[in-house]
C-alpha positions in Angstrom: -10.0 -3.5 -170.9 -12.2 -5.8 -172.4 -10.5 -8.8 -174.2 -12.7 -9.7 -177.5 -12.7 -13.0 -178.6 -14.0 -14.3 -182.3 -17.7 -13.7 -182.2 -20.0 -16.1 -184.0 -23.2 -15.3 -185.6 -24.9 -15.7 -181.9 -23.1 -12.3 -181.0 -19.8 -10.3 -179.1 -17.9 -12.0 -177.2 -15.9 -10.3 -174.1 -13.8 -11.0 -171.1 -12.7 -8.1 -168.4 -8.9 -8.0 -168.0 -9.9 -8.8 -164.0 -11.1 -12.2 -165.0 -7.5 -12.7 -167.1 -5.6 -11.6 -164.3 -7.5 -14.5 -162.3 -6.9 -16.9 -164.8 -3.2 -16.1 -164.3 -3.2 -15.9 -160.4 -4.5 -19.6 -160.4 -2.2 -20.9 -163.0 0.6 -19.5 -160.9 -0.7 -20.7 -158.0 -1.0 -24.5 -159.9 2.6 -24.6 -160.7 4.8 -27.4 -159.1 7.0 -27.1 -156.0 9.7 -25.4 -158.3 7.6 -22.9 -159.3 8.1 -19.0 -158.5 5.9 -17.5 -155.5 3.8 -14.2 -155.9 4.8 -11.4 -154.2 2.1 -9.4 -152.3 1.5 -6.9 -155.0 0.5 -10.1 -157.0 -2.6 -10.2 -154.8 -3.6 -6.4 -155.4 -3.5 -6.9 -158.9 -0.3 -4.6 -159.3 2.3 -7.0 -160.4 -0.1 -8.6 -162.9 -0.5 -6.5 -166.1 -2.5 -7.3 -168.9 -2.3 -5.6 -172.0 -2.9 -5.8 -175.9 0.1 -6.0 -177.9 1.4 -5.6 -181.4 -0.9 -8.1 -184.1 -4.0 -8.1 -181.0 -2.0 -10.5 -179.4 -2.5 -10.3 -175.3 0.5 -9.6 -173.4 0.9 -10.8 -170.0 3.8 -9.1 -167.9 4.4 -10.8 -164.5 6.3 -9.7 -161.6 7.3 -12.6 -159.1 9.2 -13.4 -156.1 10.9 -16.5 -156.0 11.9 -19.0 -153.3 16.1 -19.0 -152.2 17.5 -22.0 -153.9 14.8 -22.3 -157.1 16.9 -22.5 -160.3 15.5 -19.0 -162.0 15.4 -20.3 -165.9 13.3 -23.4 -165.2 11.1 -22.0 -162.6 10.4 -18.7 -164.9 9.6 -21.1 -167.9 7.3 -23.0 -165.8 5.2 -19.9 -164.9 5.3 -19.1 -168.4 4.2 -22.2 -169.7 1.8 -22.6 -167.4 -0.1 -19.4 -167.6 0.0 -19.7 -171.6 -1.6 -23.2 -171.3 -4.4 -22.0 -168.6 -5.3 -19.1 -170.8 -5.6 -21.3 -173.7 -7.5 -24.2 -172.1 -10.0 -21.1 -170.1 -10.2 -18.3 -172.5 -9.1 -19.9 -175.8 -6.3 -17.3 -176.1 -3.8 -19.2 -178.2 -0.6 -16.9 -178.9 -0.2 -14.9 -175.7 3.0 -13.4 -174.8 4.2 -13.7 -171.1 6.6 -11.7 -169.8 8.1 -12.5 -166.1 10.5 -10.5 -164.5 11.6 -12.1 -161.0 11.8 -9.3 -158.6 13.0 -10.6 -155.7 14.6 -13.8 -154.0 13.8 -15.0 -150.3 14.0 -17.7 -147.8 10.7 -20.0 -148.1 8.1 -19.2 -145.1 8.5 -22.5 -143.6 12.6 -22.7 -143.8 14.1 -22.7 -140.2 17.0 -20.6 -139.7 20.1 -21.8 -137.9 22.6 -19.2 -135.8 
């Protein structure tokens, strides 16, 4: 899928779906300490889906794994805001819809377990 941008007199502009997924991935990785951590499928691209919605809006669907102890609503809003900001700043898409589904909650990798 190519995302067509508004054209100027100079020709057509389009961005590949894989480039949009890269922007989304980097935005998530740049979020703060409380933000969701992406599951393994994210690295394969299947936890990020990009499609064209109604009124030609860009729709991004994310599946995330969140560390245990993180307040989910704040983490999800943080990721949603970061992705929208990155799409606006890097691609010029101002009206993107970002849907987030938390698919798993797990202990952080650096957390020591006590018996």
